[in-house]
LOMI-31428 format. One record per residue (C-alpha): residue in one letter; x, y, z. Coordinates in Angstrom, 3 decimals, padded with zeros to 6 digits. Layout:
! residues N
SITE  r         u         v         w
SITE  A         X         Y         Z
...
This chain:
! residues 105
SITE  r         u         v         w
SITE  M   000.114   000.099   000.106
SITE  A   001.164   003.675  -000.834
SITE  K   000.398   006.846   001.269
SITE  Y  -000.355   010.064  -000.071
SITE  L   002.644   011.329   001.833
SITE  D   004.587   009.573  -000.666
SITE  L   003.414   011.771  -003.512
SITE  R   005.626   014.889  -004.144
SITE  F   004.441   018.689  -004.714
SITE  D   004.360   019.635  -008.407
SITE  K   004.403   016.129  -009.631
SITE  L   001.902   014.047  -011.791
SITE  Y   001.375   010.430  -010.696
SITE  L  -000.680   007.376  -012.172
SITE  I  -002.071   005.842  -009.353
SITE  S  -004.751   003.301  -008.412
SITE  Q  -006.818   003.954  -005.360
SITE  H  -008.091   000.400  -005.159
SITE  E  -006.927  -003.204  -006.188
SITE  G  -008.404  -003.457  -009.988
SITE  D  -009.644  -000.101  -010.016
SITE  K  -009.075   002.216  -012.916
SITE  I  -005.899   004.422  -013.283
SITE  D  -006.004   007.913  -012.015
SITE  L  -003.709   010.935  -012.999
SITE  V  -003.218   012.789  -009.967
SITE  E  -001.115   016.109  -009.288
SITE  V  -000.209   017.256  -005.787
SITE  L  -001.010   020.969  -005.591
SITE  L  -000.701   021.770  -001.737
SITE  Q   000.783   020.264   001.152
SITE  T   000.162   021.127   004.733
SITE  D   001.787   019.322   007.983
SITE  N  -001.022   016.538   007.735
SITE  A  -002.750   016.834   004.431
SITE  V  -002.405   017.009   000.709
SITE  M  -004.629   018.841  -001.919
SITE  L  -004.806   016.654  -004.965
SITE  M  -006.090   017.246  -008.568
SITE  F  -007.616   014.295  -010.118
SITE  H  -007.375   014.738  -014.025
SITE  D  -010.222   012.982  -015.773
SITE  D  -012.820   014.092  -017.848
SITE  Y  -012.985   017.181  -015.737
SITE  E  -010.557   018.037  -013.020
SITE  T  -011.397   017.490  -009.415
SITE  T  -009.664   018.940  -006.354
SITE  I  -009.701   016.918  -003.266
SITE  W  -008.168   016.704   000.161
SITE  K  -006.297   013.686   001.683
SITE  K  -004.506   012.945   004.917
SITE  K  -001.031   012.212   004.187
SITE  S  -001.353   008.916   006.182
SITE  D  -004.268   007.869   004.183
SITE  T  -003.412   004.649   002.002
SITE  F  -004.372   003.730  -001.635
SITE  F  -003.433   000.611  -003.318
SITE  E  -000.262   001.601  -005.555
SITE  I   001.615   004.305  -007.257
SITE  I   001.893   002.978  -010.960
SITE  D   004.157   005.557  -012.389
SITE  E   005.567   009.227  -011.554
SITE  L   005.540   011.120  -014.742
SITE  T   008.844   012.548  -015.831
SITE  D   009.184   016.390  -016.780
SITE  E   009.261   015.545  -020.293
SITE  Q   005.974   013.571  -019.936
SITE  I   004.181   016.297  -018.152
SITE  E   004.980   018.616  -020.974
SITE  Q   003.728   016.236  -023.471
SITE  Y   000.315   015.632  -021.488
SITE  Y   000.011   019.444  -021.066
SITE  S   000.676   019.933  -024.823
SITE  I  -001.965   017.635  -025.912
SITE  F  -004.707   019.780  -024.398
SITE  D  -002.885   023.085  -025.353
SITE  E  -003.346   021.857  -028.896
SITE  E  -006.915   021.084  -028.294
SITE  V  -007.841   024.512  -026.821
SITE  E  -005.956   026.188  -029.843
SITE  S  -008.064   023.986  -032.329
SITE  D  -011.441   025.062  -030.257
SITE  E  -010.271   028.639  -030.670
SITE  E  -009.716   028.439  -034.283
SITE  D  -013.193   026.650  -034.617
SITE  G  -014.798   029.590  -032.418
SITE  F  -015.737   027.087  -029.686
SITE  I  -014.014   029.003  -026.766
SITE  F  -015.365   032.184  -025.286
SITE  D  -014.015   034.650  -022.763
SITE  D  -016.221   036.036  -020.104
SITE  E  -017.197   039.292  -022.134
SITE  T  -017.839   037.254  -025.278
SITE  F  -020.156   034.816  -023.291
SITE  D  -021.994   037.871  -021.735
SITE  N  -022.596   039.581  -024.818
SITE  M  -023.971   036.667  -026.539
SITE  F  -027.200   036.868  -024.107
SITE  E  -027.092   040.794  -023.599
SITE  D  -029.738   041.190  -026.672
SITE  T  -031.839   038.540  -025.240
SITE  I  -031.998   040.045  -022.025
SITE  Q  -032.821   043.482  -023.211
SITE  E  -035.608   042.138  -025.481
SITE  E  -037.372   040.930  -022.378
């Protein structure tokens, strides 16, 4: 069994929380004396606190700095593609989309 204490700050890990469970990609965002804040990278990102002493099944892999860069570059390319296709809006653009509708009511 591994402990959340074993995970280092600013690194990404492939872990399995339970035997036979799916593989999760996690990142340590913050550490206190007794706890860690983890970001679970899945279909959407989830942040959760765990006690450092809590256990989980296993650390499958610690991503290297190169692998971390590759991981983030995959999503940077997706965002750039979405922006080119007009699917990404900033807050002002989003607000302006509905401004005319609100004023008409």
